[in-house]
C-alpha positions as CSV (number, residue, x, y, z in Angstrom):
1,Q,1.9,-38.1,38.1
2,V,1.2,-38.0,34.4
3,Q,1.8,-34.9,32.4
4,L,1.5,-33.8,28.8
5,V,3.7,-30.9,27.6
6,E,3.3,-29.3,24.2
7,S,5.9,-27.4,22.3
8,G,6.5,-25.9,18.8
9,G,3.9,-23.2,18.8
10,G,4.6,-19.7,17.7
11,L,4.1,-17.0,15.2
12,V,4.0,-17.8,11.4
13,Q,2.8,-16.1,8.3
14,A,-0.1,-17.4,6.3
15,G,1.0,-20.2,4.0
16,G,3.7,-21.2,6.4
17,S,4.3,-24.4,8.5
18,L,4.8,-25.4,12.1
19,R,5.3,-28.7,13.8
20,L,3.9,-29.2,17.2
21,S,5.2,-31.8,19.6
22,C,3.7,-33.3,22.7
23,A,5.6,-35.4,25.2
24,A,3.9,-37.7,27.8
25,S,5.8,-38.4,31.0
26,G,5.3,-39.7,34.5
27,N,4.0,-42.9,35.8
28,I,2.7,-44.4,32.5
29,F,1.7,-47.9,31.9
30,T,0.4,-47.5,28.3
31,I,-1.0,-44.7,26.1
32,N,-4.0,-45.5,23.9
33,A,-5.5,-42.8,21.5
34,M,-3.7,-39.4,21.2
35,R,-5.3,-36.3,19.9
36,W,-4.8,-32.6,19.0
37,Y,-7.6,-30.0,19.8
38,R,-7.6,-26.3,19.3
39,E,-9.5,-23.4,20.9
40,A,-9.7,-19.9,19.5
41,P,-10.7,-17.0,21.6
42,G,-14.5,-17.0,22.3
43,E,-15.0,-20.3,20.5
44,Q,-15.4,-23.9,21.7
45,R,-12.5,-26.4,21.8
46,E,-12.6,-28.5,18.7
47,L,-11.0,-31.8,17.6
48,V,-8.3,-31.3,15.0
49,A,-6.8,-34.8,14.6
50,A,-6.6,-38.1,16.3
51,I,-4.4,-41.2,16.1
52,T,-4.7,-44.7,17.5
53,T,-1.9,-46.8,19.1
54,A,-1.6,-48.7,15.7
55,G,-1.4,-45.4,13.8
56,T,-4.8,-45.1,12.3
57,T,-5.5,-41.4,11.8
58,S,-8.5,-39.2,11.4
59,Y,-8.9,-35.4,10.8
60,A,-11.3,-32.6,10.9
61,D,-12.5,-31.5,7.5
62,F,-11.0,-27.9,8.0
63,V,-7.5,-29.3,8.3
64,K,-7.6,-32.4,6.0
65,G,-4.9,-32.3,3.4
66,R,-2.9,-29.6,5.3
67,F,-2.2,-31.2,8.7
68,T,-0.6,-34.6,9.5
69,I,-0.7,-36.3,13.0
70,S,1.9,-38.9,13.8
71,R,3.3,-40.6,17.0
72,D,6.4,-42.3,18.3
73,N,5.2,-45.0,20.8
74,A,8.8,-45.6,22.0
75,K,9.2,-41.9,23.0
76,N,5.6,-41.4,24.2
77,M,5.2,-38.5,21.8
78,V,2.6,-37.3,19.3
79,Y,3.2,-34.7,16.6
80,L,1.2,-32.3,14.4
81,Q,2.7,-31.2,11.2
82,M,0.8,-28.1,10.1
83,N,1.3,-26.8,6.5
84,S,-0.4,-24.1,4.4
85,L,-1.5,-22.3,7.5
86,K,-4.3,-19.9,7.5
87,A,-5.2,-17.1,9.8
88,E,-8.3,-19.0,10.8
89,D,-5.8,-21.7,12.3
90,T,-4.8,-19.1,15.0
91,A,-5.8,-20.8,18.3
92,V,-4.3,-22.5,21.4
93,Y,-3.5,-26.1,20.5
94,Y,-3.9,-28.8,23.2
95,C,-2.6,-32.2,23.2
96,N,-4.9,-35.0,24.6
97,A,-4.3,-38.6,25.3
98,D,-6.0,-41.6,26.8
99,I,-3.4,-42.9,29.3
100,V,-3.3,-45.9,31.7
101,P,-1.1,-45.0,34.6
102,T,0.9,-47.5,36.6
103,A,-1.6,-47.5,39.3
104,G,-5.1,-46.6,38.4
105,P,-7.7,-46.8,35.5
106,V,-7.4,-45.2,32.1
107,R,-8.0,-41.5,32.1
108,R,-8.0,-38.6,29.5
109,Y,-5.3,-36.2,30.0
110,W,-4.7,-32.7,28.7
111,G,-1.7,-30.6,28.1
112,Q,-1.6,-26.9,29.0
113,G,-1.7,-25.8,25.4
114,T,0.7,-24.0,23.0
115,Q,-0.2,-20.8,21.1
116,V,-0.2,-20.8,17.3
117,T,-0.6,-17.5,15.7
118,V,-1.0,-17.1,11.9
119,S,-0.6,-13.7,10.5
120,S,-2.1,-12.6,7.2
């Protein structure tokens, strides 16, 4: 059973920083791309950042220059460093990864999400 669990969310003032973490666990063979999404109330879930196994990164325009995605392949973890936070960044942030389990084909997995609230 493969699971993704996010942590690090919370309440922060505008201009502040948070670091989100996501740990993959279970019967994992390999992890391919890893991503962070976010979903604000009443809005569609949107891609925030992505990173390949080799470490190539990509970002949505609305976070470029403020957020940094990274990963630790040895620990099966992905991180999102969020700086210069804005009230508009308030959302539930979801970890996402393409994972090959020990028995079965590659699948896209989702975490349960962690709440990030930015006060103005």
